[in-house]
C-alpha positions as CSV (number, residue, x, y, z in Angstrom):
1,X,-37.2,76.3,-7.0
2,X,-35.3,73.1,-7.1
3,X,-31.7,73.5,-8.0
4,X,-31.7,70.8,-10.7
5,X,-34.5,72.4,-12.8
6,X,-34.5,76.1,-13.4
7,X,-36.2,78.5,-15.8
8,X,-33.8,80.4,-18.0
9,X,-34.6,83.6,-20.0
10,X,-32.6,84.5,-23.2
11,X,-33.9,88.1,-22.7
12,X,-36.3,89.8,-20.2
13,X,-39.0,90.0,-22.9
14,X,-39.0,86.4,-23.8
15,X,-41.0,83.7,-22.0
16,X,-39.1,81.5,-19.5
17,X,-38.1,78.1,-20.9
18,X,-37.8,75.0,-18.7
19,X,-34.5,73.2,-18.9
20,X,-35.3,69.5,-18.5
21,X,-31.7,68.6,-17.7
22,X,-28.9,69.4,-15.3
23,X,-27.2,72.8,-15.8
24,X,-24.5,72.6,-13.1
25,X,-20.9,71.4,-13.2
26,X,-19.8,68.3,-11.3
27,X,-18.1,70.2,-8.4
28,X,-21.3,72.2,-7.7
29,X,-23.5,69.0,-7.8
30,X,-21.1,67.2,-5.4
31,X,-21.1,70.1,-2.9
32,X,-24.9,70.2,-2.9
33,X,-25.2,66.4,-2.5
34,X,-22.7,66.5,0.4
35,X,-24.6,69.3,2.1
36,X,-28.0,67.5,2.0
37,X,-29.3,67.1,5.6
38,X,-31.5,64.0,4.8
39,X,-31.0,60.4,3.9
40,X,-31.6,58.8,0.5
41,X,-32.6,55.3,-0.7
42,X,-30.8,53.9,-3.7
43,X,-32.7,51.5,-5.9
44,X,-33.2,50.1,-9.4
45,X,-36.0,48.8,-11.4
46,X,-36.9,47.9,-15.0
47,X,-39.9,46.7,-16.9
48,X,-40.4,45.6,-20.5
49,X,-43.5,47.3,-21.6
50,X,-44.8,49.0,-24.7
51,X,-44.2,52.8,-24.5
52,X,-45.8,54.7,-27.4
53,X,-44.1,58.1,-26.8
54,X,-40.8,57.7,-24.9
55,X,-39.8,61.4,-25.5
56,X,-43.0,62.8,-23.9
57,X,-42.8,60.2,-21.1
58,X,-39.2,61.3,-20.5
59,X,-40.2,64.9,-20.0
60,X,-43.1,64.1,-17.7
61,X,-41.0,61.8,-15.5
62,X,-38.2,64.4,-15.3
63,X,-40.6,67.0,-14.0
64,X,-42.2,64.6,-11.5
65,X,-39.0,63.2,-10.2
66,X,-36.9,66.4,-10.2
67,X,-39.6,68.0,-8.0
68,X,-39.1,65.1,-5.5
69,X,-35.3,65.5,-5.5
70,X,-34.7,62.2,-7.3
71,X,-31.2,61.7,-8.6
72,X,-30.0,58.9,-10.9
73,X,-29.7,57.5,-14.4
74,X,-32.8,56.4,-16.3
75,X,-33.2,55.0,-19.8
76,X,-36.5,54.9,-21.7
77,X,-37.2,53.1,-25.0
78,X,-40.3,51.9,-26.8
79,X,-39.9,48.5,-25.3
80,X,-38.6,49.1,-21.7
81,X,-37.8,51.5,-18.9
82,X,-34.6,50.9,-16.9
83,X,-33.8,53.1,-13.8
84,X,-31.0,53.3,-11.2
85,X,-31.9,56.2,-8.9
86,X,-31.7,57.5,-5.3
87,X,-34.8,59.0,-3.7
88,X,-34.8,61.3,-0.6
89,X,-36.1,59.2,2.3
90,X,-38.8,61.8,3.2
91,X,-40.1,61.7,-0.3
92,X,-40.2,57.9,-0.7
93,X,-44.0,57.5,-0.3
94,X,-44.7,60.4,-2.7
95,X,-42.3,58.8,-5.3
96,X,-43.8,55.4,-5.0
97,X,-47.3,56.8,-5.3
98,X,-46.4,58.9,-8.3
99,X,-44.9,55.9,-10.2
100,X,-47.9,53.8,-9.5
101,X,-50.1,56.4,-11.1
102,X,-48.7,55.3,-14.4
103,X,-50.6,52.2,-15.6
104,X,-47.5,50.9,-17.3
105,X,-45.5,51.1,-14.1
106,X,-48.0,50.1,-11.5
107,X,-46.8,47.4,-9.0
108,X,-43.2,47.9,-10.1
109,X,-40.8,45.6,-8.1
110,X,-37.9,47.6,-6.7
111,X,-34.4,46.3,-6.0
112,X,-32.7,48.3,-3.2
113,X,-29.0,48.8,-2.9
114,X,-27.0,46.5,-0.6
115,X,-24.5,49.2,0.5
116,X,-26.1,52.7,0.5
117,X,-24.5,55.9,1.6
118,X,-26.9,58.0,-0.3
119,X,-24.2,59.3,-2.6
120,X,-24.7,57.0,-5.6
121,X,-25.7,59.8,-8.0
122,X,-25.1,63.5,-8.3
123,X,-27.7,64.5,-10.8
124,X,-30.9,63.3,-12.6
125,X,-30.4,62.1,-16.2
126,X,-33.3,60.6,-18.1
127,X,-32.4,59.6,-21.7
128,X,-34.4,58.2,-24.6
129,X,-32.8,55.4,-26.4
130,X,-33.6,53.2,-29.4
131,X,-32.7,50.2,-27.2
132,X,-31.8,50.1,-23.5
133,X,-29.3,47.3,-24.0
134,X,-27.4,47.6,-27.3
135,X,-27.7,44.0,-28.6
136,X,-27.5,44.3,-32.4
137,X,-30.7,42.1,-32.7
138,X,-33.6,42.7,-35.0
139,X,-37.1,42.2,-33.7
140,X,-37.5,38.9,-35.5
141,X,-34.6,37.4,-33.5
142,X,-36.4,37.4,-30.1
143,X,-39.8,37.9,-28.4
144,X,-39.6,39.6,-25.0
145,X,-43.0,38.1,-24.2
146,X,-41.5,34.6,-24.4
147,X,-38.8,34.6,-21.8
148,X,-37.3,32.1,-19.4
149,X,-38.6,31.0,-16.0
150,X,-37.9,33.4,-13.2
151,X,-36.2,31.8,-10.2
152,X,-36.2,32.9,-6.6
153,X,-33.0,32.7,-4.7
154,X,-34.0,29.4,-3.1
155,X,-35.0,27.9,-6.5
156,X,-31.7,29.2,-8.0
157,X,-29.6,27.5,-5.3
158,X,-31.5,24.3,-5.7
159,X,-31.4,24.1,-9.5
160,X,-27.8,25.2,-9.7
161,X,-26.9,22.0,-7.8
162,X,-28.0,19.9,-10.8
163,X,-24.9,18.6,-12.5
164,X,-26.4,19.2,-15.9
165,X,-27.2,22.8,-15.2
166,X,-25.2,25.6,-16.9
167,X,-24.9,28.9,-15.0
168,X,-24.2,31.8,-17.3
169,X,-23.0,35.3,-16.3
170,X,-24.6,37.8,-18.8
171,X,-22.5,40.7,-17.7
172,X,-19.4,42.2,-19.2
173,X,-16.0,40.7,-18.3
174,X,-15.0,43.6,-16.0
175,X,-18.1,43.0,-13.9
176,X,-17.6,39.2,-13.6
177,X,-13.9,39.7,-12.9
178,X,-14.7,41.0,-9.4
179,X,-17.6,38.8,-8.5
180,X,-19.6,35.9,-9.9
181,X,-21.5,32.7,-9.0
182,X,-19.5,29.6,-8.3
183,X,-18.9,27.5,-11.4
184,X,-20.5,30.1,-13.8
185,X,-19.6,30.4,-17.5
186,X,-17.9,33.8,-17.7
187,X,-17.9,35.2,-21.3
188,X,-14.9,37.2,-22.4
189,X,-17.0,39.8,-24.2
190,X,-16.6,43.5,-23.7
191,X,-20.2,44.4,-24.6
192,X,-23.6,42.7,-24.4
193,X,-23.8,42.9,-28.2
194,X,-20.7,40.7,-28.4
195,X,-21.8,38.5,-25.6
196,X,-25.0,37.2,-27.1
197,X,-23.4,35.3,-30.0
198,X,-20.6,34.1,-27.8
199,X,-23.0,32.6,-25.3
200,X,-25.0,31.0,-28.1
201,X,-21.9,29.4,-29.6
202,X,-20.7,28.1,-26.2
203,X,-24.2,26.6,-25.5
204,X,-24.7,24.9,-28.9
205,X,-25.5,21.2,-28.4
206,X,-27.0,21.8,-24.9
207,X,-30.4,22.9,-26.0
208,X,-32.1,20.6,-23.5
209,X,-29.9,21.3,-20.5
210,X,-31.1,23.7,-17.8
211,X,-29.6,27.1,-18.5
212,X,-29.4,29.5,-15.6
213,X,-28.9,33.2,-16.6
214,X,-28.0,36.0,-14.2
215,X,-27.0,39.7,-14.4
216,X,-27.0,42.7,-12.1
217,X,-30.7,43.4,-11.9
218,X,-32.3,41.2,-14.5
219,X,-32.8,43.4,-17.6
220,X,-30.1,41.8,-19.7
221,X,-31.4,38.3,-18.8
222,X,-34.8,39.1,-20.1
223,X,-33.4,39.8,-23.6
224,X,-31.0,36.8,-23.4
225,X,-33.6,34.3,-22.3
226,X,-35.9,35.4,-25.2
227,X,-32.9,35.1,-27.6
228,X,-32.0,31.6,-26.4
229,X,-35.6,30.4,-26.6
230,X,-35.9,31.7,-30.1
231,X,-32.8,29.6,-30.9
232,X,-34.4,26.4,-29.6
233,X,-33.3,26.2,-26.0
234,X,-36.0,24.4,-24.0
235,X,-35.1,24.9,-20.4
236,X,-34.1,28.5,-19.9
237,X,-34.2,30.1,-16.5
238,X,-33.2,33.5,-15.1
239,X,-32.5,34.8,-11.6
240,X,-35.4,37.0,-10.7
241,X,-34.3,40.5,-9.8
242,X,-30.7,39.7,-10.6
243,X,-27.8,39.6,-8.1
244,X,-29.2,42.5,-6.2
245,X,-32.4,40.8,-5.2
246,X,-30.7,37.5,-4.8
247,X,-28.6,38.9,-2.0
248,X,-31.7,40.5,-0.4
249,X,-33.5,37.1,-0.5
250,X,-30.6,35.0,0.9
251,X,-30.2,37.6,3.7
252,X,-33.8,37.7,4.7
253,X,-34.4,34.0,4.3
254,X,-31.1,32.9,5.8
255,X,-30.2,30.9,2.6
256,X,-26.8,29.9,1.4
257,X,-25.0,32.5,-0.6
258,X,-23.2,31.1,-3.6
259,X,-22.1,34.5,-5.1
260,X,-18.4,35.2,-4.5
261,X,-17.0,38.7,-4.3
262,X,-18.4,42.1,-5.3
263,X,-21.4,42.9,-7.4
264,X,-20.4,45.7,-9.9
265,X,-22.9,48.5,-10.1
266,X,-23.2,51.4,-12.5
267,X,-23.1,54.4,-10.1
268,X,-20.6,56.3,-8.0
269,X,-20.0,53.3,-5.8
270,X,-18.9,50.9,-8.7
271,X,-19.6,47.9,-6.5
272,X,-21.3,46.3,-3.5
273,X,-19.6,43.6,-1.4
274,X,-21.6,40.4,-1.4
275,X,-19.1,38.0,0.2
276,X,-15.7,38.4,1.8
277,X,-14.0,36.5,-1.1
278,X,-11.6,38.7,-3.0
279,X,-11.3,36.9,-6.4
280,X,-9.7,39.7,-8.5
281,X,-6.3,41.4,-8.5
282,X,-4.9,44.8,-8.8
283,X,-4.1,45.5,-12.4
284,X,-0.7,47.1,-11.5
285,X,0.9,44.9,-8.9
286,X,-1.2,41.7,-8.9
287,X,-2.2,41.8,-5.2
288,X,-5.7,40.8,-4.2
289,X,-8.1,43.7,-4.9
290,X,-11.6,43.9,-6.2
291,X,-12.7,47.6,-6.2
292,X,-12.8,49.5,-9.5
293,X,-11.7,53.1,-10.0
294,X,-11.2,55.4,-12.9
295,X,-7.9,56.8,-14.0
296,X,-7.2,60.1,-12.4
297,X,-6.2,61.5,-15.8
298,X,-9.6,62.7,-16.9
299,X,-8.6,62.5,-20.6
300,X,-8.1,58.7,-20.0
301,X,-10.7,57.8,-17.4
302,X,-10.0,54.1,-17.8
303,X,-11.9,51.8,-15.5
304,X,-9.5,49.4,-13.8
305,X,-8.6,47.7,-10.5
306,X,-6.0,49.6,-8.4
307,X,-5.1,48.8,-4.8
308,X,-4.5,51.6,-2.3
309,X,-0.7,51.2,-2.4
310,X,-0.6,51.5,-6.2
311,X,-3.1,54.4,-6.0
312,X,-0.7,56.3,-3.8
313,X,2.4,55.4,-5.9
314,X,0.8,56.2,-9.2
315,X,-1.5,59.1,-8.0
316,X,-4.6,57.2,-9.0
317,X,-3.5,56.9,-12.7
318,X,-3.3,53.7,-14.8
319,X,0.1,54.3,-16.4
320,X,3.2,56.4,-16.3
321,X,2.0,58.4,-19.3
322,X,-1.2,59.3,-17.5
323,X,0.8,60.2,-14.3
324,X,2.9,62.5,-16.4
325,X,-0.2,64.2,-17.8
326,X,-1.7,64.5,-14.3
327,X,1.5,66.3,-13.1
328,X,1.6,68.6,-16.1
329,X,0.3,72.2,-16.3
330,X,-3.4,72.9,-16.4
331,X,-3.1,74.2,-19.9
332,X,-1.4,71.0,-21.1
333,X,-4.1,68.9,-19.4
334,X,-6.8,70.9,-21.1
335,X,-5.1,70.3,-24.4
336,X,-4.9,66.6,-23.8
337,X,-8.6,66.4,-22.8
338,X,-9.5,68.4,-26.0
339,X,-7.7,65.9,-28.2
340,X,-9.2,62.9,-26.3
341,X,-12.7,64.2,-27.0
342,X,-12.3,63.3,-30.7
343,X,-10.5,59.9,-30.3
344,X,-11.9,56.4,-30.3
345,X,-13.4,55.8,-26.9
346,X,-13.8,52.1,-27.2
347,X,-11.1,51.4,-24.7
348,X,-13.1,52.2,-21.6
349,X,-11.9,49.5,-19.2
350,X,-8.8,47.4,-18.7
351,X,-8.9,43.6,-19.4
352,X,-6.5,42.0,-16.9
353,X,-4.1,39.4,-18.1
354,X,-1.6,37.7,-15.7
355,X,1.4,38.8,-17.9
356,X,0.6,42.4,-17.3
357,X,1.2,42.1,-13.6
358,X,5.0,41.9,-14.3
359,X,5.4,43.8,-17.6
360,X,3.9,46.2,-20.0
361,X,1.6,49.2,-19.4
362,X,0.5,48.0,-16.0
363,X,3.9,47.6,-14.5
364,X,4.4,46.4,-10.9
365,X,4.8,48.9,-8.1
366,X,8.2,49.4,-6.4
367,X,8.2,47.6,-3.1
368,X,9.9,49.4,-0.3
């Protein structure tokens, strides 16, 4: 029986009950992934489509994909499916065939990872959501069947040369901080919900200009393009397949790459290098660095940029307070984590400001 899906009995006399979720701790999952003797393919896909019963669909997909050893993070809502997964190489054809058996998902375009060590995910999690992307919009504020024109990489490069074109990054600031298209408008928003009105305000008065939207894989641009068209923008375009597929196309077709830096991804890797440009800086010392990590103090878990030297000096933590916690007793750390569980978790990532490279919480490292 597959280790990610097991039958459990509350007593010998009761019927076994399927557990349609992971039941193992992180350490066990990581050991099992490391011991796998086969390769995996990491990919993502999404589709806006009417799904009448997301809960039942979620259960059926979990059974199918768990049996094939699929790992990853999948969200299902009435309007869309959005998946980031890894599939055992030897089960790829079976997975592709199974997905195509669903009429709603037939002919699904896949976007494969640029850098893939097969360790992107440690478990399979499929969740039902009211909305895949929390946007705060009501259904009368957009129409997902009326979206912008989808551009190939070649079309994107050509149209972005137009002096009147406005390139807009529809990702959060911590994503664009480490990588973005040259000349792009980079919103300061922390969430997609905050970003939509900010972008709308910045674009006011430019309703007839070519607007070029991009994001990681395309799902956020679908909603944004529909939102902008609803508000009267006439020439809305979006990068088909997002940054992930853009890089595939420029590589395969030998096109110019205009994306600088790292493409942030939402899995264990936290990023894929697209170009050699390092456009971000360590949040503790200010030296060039563009790879995210999470604070080693699990009660904090802040997402931030920390160079190897600072990681050594601060033991992978984001502040002196967190370093103190990390070096405290296991009992004290458990108490801290317990208290953290009930606090406001809105501060999930660090917003870099130049002043913080020399003072404040993110103090500079000691040079020796």
